[in-house]
ChimeraX commands (.cxc) that place a marker at each C-alpha (Angstrom):
marker #1 position -6.18,-56.39,-31.11 radius 0.5
marker #1 position -4.17,-58.08,-28.40 radius 0.5
marker #1 position -5.80,-59.11,-25.16 radius 0.5
marker #1 position -3.93,-56.43,-23.10 radius 0.5
marker #1 position -4.94,-53.62,-25.49 radius 0.5
marker #1 position -8.54,-54.84,-25.42 radius 0.5
marker #1 position -8.60,-54.79,-21.61 radius 0.5
marker #1 position -6.99,-51.30,-21.46 radius 0.5
marker #1 position -9.49,-49.92,-24.01 radius 0.5
marker #1 position -12.39,-51.47,-22.10 radius 0.5
marker #1 position -11.14,-49.96,-18.80 radius 0.5
marker #1 position -10.81,-46.50,-20.38 radius 0.5
marker #1 position -14.30,-46.76,-21.87 radius 0.5
marker #1 position -15.78,-47.96,-18.56 radius 0.5
marker #1 position -14.08,-45.11,-16.66 radius 0.5
marker #1 position -15.35,-42.51,-19.12 radius 0.5
marker #1 position -18.88,-43.97,-18.97 radius 0.5
marker #1 position -18.87,-44.11,-15.16 radius 0.5
marker #1 position -17.61,-40.54,-14.91 radius 0.5
marker #1 position -20.25,-39.33,-17.41 radius 0.5
marker #1 position -22.99,-41.10,-15.44 radius 0.5
marker #1 position -21.81,-39.62,-12.16 radius 0.5
marker #1 position -20.64,-42.92,-10.68 radius 0.5
marker #1 position -17.08,-41.64,-10.35 radius 0.5
marker #1 position -16.25,-38.30,-8.82 radius 0.5
marker #1 position -14.80,-35.72,-11.19 radius 0.5
marker #1 position -11.16,-34.80,-10.73 radius 0.5
marker #1 position -10.61,-32.28,-7.90 radius 0.5
marker #1 position -10.85,-28.59,-8.87 radius 0.5
marker #1 position -7.57,-26.88,-9.62 radius 0.5
marker #1 position -6.57,-24.08,-7.22 radius 0.5
marker #1 position -5.08,-20.98,-8.85 radius 0.5
marker #1 position -3.02,-18.32,-7.06 radius 0.5
marker #1 position -3.35,-14.87,-8.64 radius 0.5
marker #1 position -2.09,-11.34,-7.99 radius 0.5
marker #1 position -3.62,-8.20,-9.50 radius 0.5
marker #1 position -1.81,-4.87,-9.12 radius 0.5
marker #1 position -3.65,-1.62,-9.89 radius 0.5
marker #1 position -1.40,0.81,-11.78 radius 0.5
marker #1 position -2.39,4.49,-12.03 radius 0.5
marker #1 position -0.23,6.81,-14.11 radius 0.5
marker #1 position 2.63,4.31,-13.92 radius 0.5
marker #1 position 2.53,3.86,-10.11 radius 0.5
marker #1 position 1.10,0.89,-8.22 radius 0.5
marker #1 position -1.74,2.18,-6.01 radius 0.5
marker #1 position -3.48,-1.02,-4.90 radius 0.5
marker #1 position -3.07,-4.79,-4.94 radius 0.5
marker #1 position -5.38,-7.79,-4.74 radius 0.5
marker #1 position -4.27,-11.38,-4.16 radius 0.5
marker #1 position -6.02,-14.68,-3.69 radius 0.5
marker #1 position -6.27,-18.38,-4.32 radius 0.5
marker #1 position -9.42,-19.45,-6.11 radius 0.5
marker #1 position -10.34,-22.79,-7.67 radius 0.5
marker #1 position -11.23,-23.07,-11.34 radius 0.5
marker #1 position -14.94,-22.38,-11.78 radius 0.5
marker #1 position -15.23,-20.32,-8.57 radius 0.5
marker #1 position -15.09,-16.55,-8.11 radius 0.5
marker #1 position -13.66,-14.26,-5.47 radius 0.5
marker #1 position -14.92,-10.73,-4.94 radius 0.5
marker #1 position -13.07,-8.17,-2.86 radius 0.5
marker #1 position -13.61,-4.45,-2.26 radius 0.5
marker #1 position -10.99,-1.93,-1.19 radius 0.5
marker #1 position -11.90,1.55,0.04 radius 0.5
marker #1 position -9.80,4.72,-0.05 radius 0.5
marker #1 position -11.45,7.79,1.47 radius 0.5
marker #1 position -10.12,11.16,0.31 radius 0.5
marker #1 position -10.83,14.77,1.30 radius 0.5
marker #1 position -10.06,17.90,-0.71 radius 0.5
marker #1 position -9.86,21.57,0.06 radius 0.5
marker #1 position -12.68,23.49,-1.65 radius 0.5
marker #1 position -13.16,27.12,-2.62 radius 0.5
marker #1 position -10.93,30.16,-2.43 radius 0.5
marker #1 position -10.32,29.67,1.31 radius 0.5
marker #1 position -9.49,26.00,0.78 radius 0.5
marker #1 position -12.06,24.76,3.32 radius 0.5
marker #1 position -12.28,21.01,3.80 radius 0.5
marker #1 position -14.87,19.48,1.51 radius 0.5
marker #1 position -16.83,16.28,2.02 radius 0.5
marker #1 position -15.13,12.92,2.00 radius 0.5
marker #1 position -15.27,10.78,-1.13 radius 0.5
marker #1 position -15.03,6.99,-0.92 radius 0.5
marker #1 position -12.95,5.83,-3.88 radius 0.5
marker #1 position -13.97,2.18,-3.76 radius 0.5
marker #1 position -12.65,-0.56,-6.01 radius 0.5
marker #1 position -14.42,-3.92,-6.32 radius 0.5
marker #1 position -12.87,-6.78,-8.28 radius 0.5
marker #1 position -14.26,-10.21,-9.04 radius 0.5
marker #1 position -11.66,-12.71,-10.26 radius 0.5
marker #1 position -12.61,-16.14,-11.55 radius 0.5
marker #1 position -10.17,-18.69,-13.01 radius 0.5
marker #1 position -11.93,-20.32,-15.97 radius 0.5
marker #1 position -9.08,-22.50,-17.27 radius 0.5
marker #1 position -5.78,-23.61,-15.78 radius 0.5
marker #1 position -2.85,-25.78,-16.77 radius 0.5
marker #1 position 0.89,-25.78,-16.06 radius 0.5
marker #1 position 1.27,-23.71,-19.27 radius 0.5
marker #1 position -0.95,-20.87,-18.06 radius 0.5
marker #1 position -4.20,-19.63,-16.56 radius 0.5
marker #1 position -7.21,-17.83,-18.02 radius 0.5
marker #1 position -9.02,-15.41,-15.67 radius 0.5
marker #1 position -12.38,-13.69,-16.04 radius 0.5
marker #1 position -12.17,-10.30,-14.33 radius 0.5
marker #1 position -14.95,-7.81,-13.51 radius 0.5
marker #1 position -14.12,-4.42,-12.01 radius 0.5
marker #1 position -16.16,-1.52,-10.63 radius 0.5
marker #1 position -14.31,1.59,-9.50 radius 0.5
marker #1 position -14.97,5.08,-8.26 radius 0.5
marker #1 position -12.14,7.06,-9.80 radius 0.5
marker #1 position -11.06,10.69,-9.61 radius 0.5
marker #1 position -9.53,12.69,-12.44 radius 0.5
marker #1 position -6.01,14.02,-12.16 radius 0.5
marker #1 position -6.83,17.72,-11.76 radius 0.5
marker #1 position -8.81,20.08,-9.53 radius 0.5
marker #1 position -11.45,22.07,-11.41 radius 0.5
marker #1 position -11.35,25.86,-10.99 radius 0.5
marker #1 position -14.54,27.90,-10.57 radius 0.5
marker #1 position -15.11,30.90,-12.88 radius 0.5
marker #1 position -13.71,33.07,-10.05 radius 0.5
marker #1 position -10.50,30.99,-9.89 radius 0.5
marker #1 position -11.30,29.06,-6.69 radius 0.5
marker #1 position -10.72,25.30,-6.38 radius 0.5
marker #1 position -13.23,22.52,-6.85 radius 0.5
marker #1 position -12.05,18.96,-6.22 radius 0.5
marker #1 position -11.63,16.48,-9.06 radius 0.5
marker #1 position -14.97,14.93,-9.93 radius 0.5
marker #1 position -15.34,11.23,-9.17 radius 0.5
marker #1 position -16.66,8.96,-11.89 radius 0.5
marker #1 position -17.88,5.40,-11.96 radius 0.5
marker #1 position -15.96,2.93,-14.07 radius 0.5
marker #1 position -16.91,-0.63,-15.00 radius 0.5
marker #1 position -14.67,-3.00,-16.94 radius 0.5
marker #1 position -14.91,-6.68,-17.75 radius 0.5
marker #1 position -12.46,-9.10,-19.33 radius 0.5
marker #1 position -14.07,-12.45,-20.19 radius 0.5
marker #1 position -10.79,-14.35,-20.53 radius 0.5
marker #1 position -7.39,-12.82,-19.83 radius 0.5
marker #1 position -4.87,-15.51,-20.81 radius 0.5
marker #1 position -1.73,-15.42,-18.64 radius 0.5
marker #1 position 1.16,-17.68,-19.69 radius 0.5
marker #1 position 2.96,-19.37,-16.79 radius 0.5
marker #1 position 5.57,-17.19,-15.10 radius 0.5
marker #1 position 4.54,-13.93,-16.78 radius 0.5
marker #1 position 2.67,-10.73,-15.96 radius 0.5
marker #1 position -0.02,-9.40,-18.31 radius 0.5
marker #1 position -1.10,-5.75,-18.52 radius 0.5
marker #1 position -4.76,-4.93,-19.12 radius 0.5
marker #1 position -5.22,-1.20,-19.89 radius 0.5
marker #1 position -8.53,0.06,-18.47 radius 0.5
marker #1 position -8.30,3.85,-19.05 radius 0.5
marker #1 position -5.79,5.54,-21.36 radius 0.5
marker #1 position -5.49,8.96,-19.65 radius 0.5
marker #1 position -6.77,11.41,-17.00 radius 0.5
marker #1 position -5.75,9.22,-15.21 radius 0.5
marker #1 position -4.30,6.19,-16.97 radius 0.5
marker #1 position -5.38,3.00,-15.22 radius 0.5
marker #1 position -4.17,-0.54,-15.85 radius 0.5
marker #1 position -4.29,-3.89,-14.10 radius 0.5
marker #1 position -1.09,-5.95,-14.00 radius 0.5
marker #1 position -1.96,-9.61,-13.44 radius 0.5
marker #1 position -0.14,-12.88,-12.88 radius 0.5
marker #1 position -1.57,-16.31,-12.03 radius 0.5
marker #1 position -0.40,-19.90,-11.67 radius 0.5
marker #1 position -1.57,-23.29,-10.51 radius 0.5
marker #1 position -0.98,-23.99,-6.84 radius 0.5
marker #1 position 1.43,-26.92,-6.61 radius 0.5
marker #1 position -0.09,-30.01,-5.00 radius 0.5
marker #1 position 0.80,-30.61,-1.37 radius 0.5
marker #1 position 3.40,-33.35,-0.89 radius 0.5
marker #1 position 1.88,-36.61,0.35 radius 0.5
marker #1 position 2.05,-37.03,4.09 radius 0.5
marker #1 position 4.29,-39.76,5.42 radius 0.5
marker #1 position 1.71,-40.85,7.99 radius 0.5
marker #1 position 4.05,-40.35,10.95 radius 0.5
marker link #1:1,2 radius 0.2
marker link #1:2,3 radius 0.2
marker link #1:3,4 radius 0.2
marker link #1:4,5 radius 0.2
marker link #1:5,6 radius 0.2
marker link #1:6,7 radius 0.2
marker link #1:7,8 radius 0.2
marker link #1:8,9 radius 0.2
marker link #1:9,10 radius 0.2
marker link #1:10,11 radius 0.2
marker link #1:11,12 radius 0.2
marker link #1:12,13 radius 0.2
marker link #1:13,14 radius 0.2
marker link #1:14,15 radius 0.2
marker link #1:15,16 radius 0.2
marker link #1:16,17 radius 0.2
marker link #1:17,18 radius 0.2
marker link #1:18,19 radius 0.2
marker link #1:19,20 radius 0.2
marker link #1:20,21 radius 0.2
marker link #1:21,22 radius 0.2
marker link #1:22,23 radius 0.2
marker link #1:23,24 radius 0.2
marker link #1:24,25 radius 0.2
marker link #1:25,26 radius 0.2
marker link #1:26,27 radius 0.2
marker link #1:27,28 radius 0.2
marker link #1:28,29 radius 0.2
marker link #1:29,30 radius 0.2
marker link #1:30,31 radius 0.2
marker link #1:31,32 radius 0.2
marker link #1:32,33 radius 0.2
marker link #1:33,34 radius 0.2
marker link #1:34,35 radius 0.2
marker link #1:35,36 radius 0.2
marker link #1:36,37 radius 0.2
marker link #1:37,38 radius 0.2
marker link #1:38,39 radius 0.2
marker link #1:39,40 radius 0.2
marker link #1:40,41 radius 0.2
marker link #1:41,42 radius 0.2
marker link #1:42,43 radius 0.2
marker link #1:43,44 radius 0.2
marker link #1:44,45 radius 0.2
marker link #1:45,46 radius 0.2
marker link #1:46,47 radius 0.2
marker link #1:47,48 radius 0.2
marker link #1:48,49 radius 0.2
marker link #1:49,50 radius 0.2
marker link #1:50,51 radius 0.2
marker link #1:51,52 radius 0.2
marker link #1:52,53 radius 0.2
marker link #1:53,54 radius 0.2
marker link #1:54,55 radius 0.2
marker link #1:55,56 radius 0.2
marker link #1:56,57 radius 0.2
marker link #1:57,58 radius 0.2
marker link #1:58,59 radius 0.2
marker link #1:59,60 radius 0.2
marker link #1:60,61 radius 0.2
marker link #1:61,62 radius 0.2
marker link #1:62,63 radius 0.2
marker link #1:63,64 radius 0.2
marker link #1:64,65 radius 0.2
marker link #1:65,66 radius 0.2
marker link #1:66,67 radius 0.2
marker link #1:67,68 radius 0.2
marker link #1:68,69 radius 0.2
marker link #1:69,70 radius 0.2
marker link #1:70,71 radius 0.2
marker link #1:71,72 radius 0.2
marker link #1:72,73 radius 0.2
marker link #1:73,74 radius 0.2
marker link #1:74,75 radius 0.2
marker link #1:75,76 radius 0.2
marker link #1:76,77 radius 0.2
marker link #1:77,78 radius 0.2
marker link #1:78,79 radius 0.2
marker link #1:79,80 radius 0.2
marker link #1:80,81 radius 0.2
marker link #1:81,82 radius 0.2
marker link #1:82,83 radius 0.2
marker link #1:83,84 radius 0.2
marker link #1:84,85 radius 0.2
marker link #1:85,86 radius 0.2
marker link #1:86,87 radius 0.2
marker link #1:87,88 radius 0.2
marker link #1:88,89 radius 0.2
marker link #1:89,90 radius 0.2
marker link #1:90,91 radius 0.2
marker link #1:91,92 radius 0.2
marker link #1:92,93 radius 0.2
marker link #1:93,94 radius 0.2
marker link #1:94,95 radius 0.2
marker link #1:95,96 radius 0.2
marker link #1:96,97 radius 0.2
marker link #1:97,98 radius 0.2
marker link #1:98,99 radius 0.2
marker link #1:99,100 radius 0.2
marker link #1:100,101 radius 0.2
marker link #1:101,102 radius 0.2
marker link #1:102,103 radius 0.2
marker link #1:103,104 radius 0.2
marker link #1:104,105 radius 0.2
marker link #1:105,106 radius 0.2
marker link #1:106,107 radius 0.2
marker link #1:107,108 radius 0.2
marker link #1:108,109 radius 0.2
marker link #1:109,110 radius 0.2
marker link #1:110,111 radius 0.2
marker link #1:111,112 radius 0.2
marker link #1:112,113 radius 0.2
marker link #1:113,114 radius 0.2
marker link #1:114,115 radius 0.2
marker link #1:115,116 radius 0.2
marker link #1:116,117 radius 0.2
marker link #1:117,118 radius 0.2
marker link #1:118,119 radius 0.2
marker link #1:119,120 radius 0.2
marker link #1:120,121 radius 0.2
marker link #1:121,122 radius 0.2
marker link #1:122,123 radius 0.2
marker link #1:123,124 radius 0.2
marker link #1:124,125 radius 0.2
marker link #1:125,126 radius 0.2
marker link #1:126,127 radius 0.2
marker link #1:127,128 radius 0.2
marker link #1:128,129 radius 0.2
marker link #1:129,130 radius 0.2
marker link #1:130,131 radius 0.2
marker link #1:131,132 radius 0.2
marker link #1:132,133 radius 0.2
marker link #1:133,134 radius 0.2
marker link #1:134,135 radius 0.2
marker link #1:135,136 radius 0.2
marker link #1:136,137 radius 0.2
marker link #1:137,138 radius 0.2
marker link #1:138,139 radius 0.2
marker link #1:139,140 radius 0.2
marker link #1:140,141 radius 0.2
marker link #1:141,142 radius 0.2
marker link #1:142,143 radius 0.2
marker link #1:143,144 radius 0.2
marker link #1:144,145 radius 0.2
marker link #1:145,146 radius 0.2
marker link #1:146,147 radius 0.2
marker link #1:147,148 radius 0.2
marker link #1:148,149 radius 0.2
marker link #1:149,150 radius 0.2
marker link #1:150,151 radius 0.2
marker link #1:151,152 radius 0.2
marker link #1:152,153 radius 0.2
marker link #1:153,154 radius 0.2
marker link #1:154,155 radius 0.2
marker link #1:155,156 radius 0.2
marker link #1:156,157 radius 0.2
marker link #1:157,158 radius 0.2
marker link #1:158,159 radius 0.2
marker link #1:159,160 radius 0.2
marker link #1:160,161 radius 0.2
marker link #1:161,162 radius 0.2
marker link #1:162,163 radius 0.2
marker link #1:163,164 radius 0.2
marker link #1:164,165 radius 0.2
marker link #1:165,166 radius 0.2
marker link #1:166,167 radius 0.2
marker link #1:167,168 radius 0.2
marker link #1:168,169 radius 0.2
marker link #1:169,170 radius 0.2
marker link #1:170,171 radius 0.2
marker link #1:171,172 radius 0.2
marker link #1:172,173 radius 0.2
view
């Protein structure tokens, strides 16, 4: 082994040892920009967006309050809060793509009003929905579709994510 190779190997080994022993700070966390569109029956109904570093999570809740006419006289019924809470956490990131862990809790209505035996209207019944994806892999520059519910209504999340480019170095002026 030549002297230069020996010195380079020794420096690499010392750096790895120092990092493992906590003497050197780990590399900075990678920030990831992501967008998640909520698609119901083929139409976008909601959108979430954020920048989160690898290993961190961001939780956000959106509310949509709806009212329905009820009964044969179509009287206003009580309000229903159709909330949607998403937690997005980048777990891996590189220029080639990003892997996100996604947890979702939704209050969702069906597509149709329910008639009473006498033919009067009852509003669609809300239902609670929970979904979790432990590692949605998103190649750089693409959108991925994660189907949550197949029908009544269909519900999917359309997701893209990428590394945030590093800020250019300041010139000091």
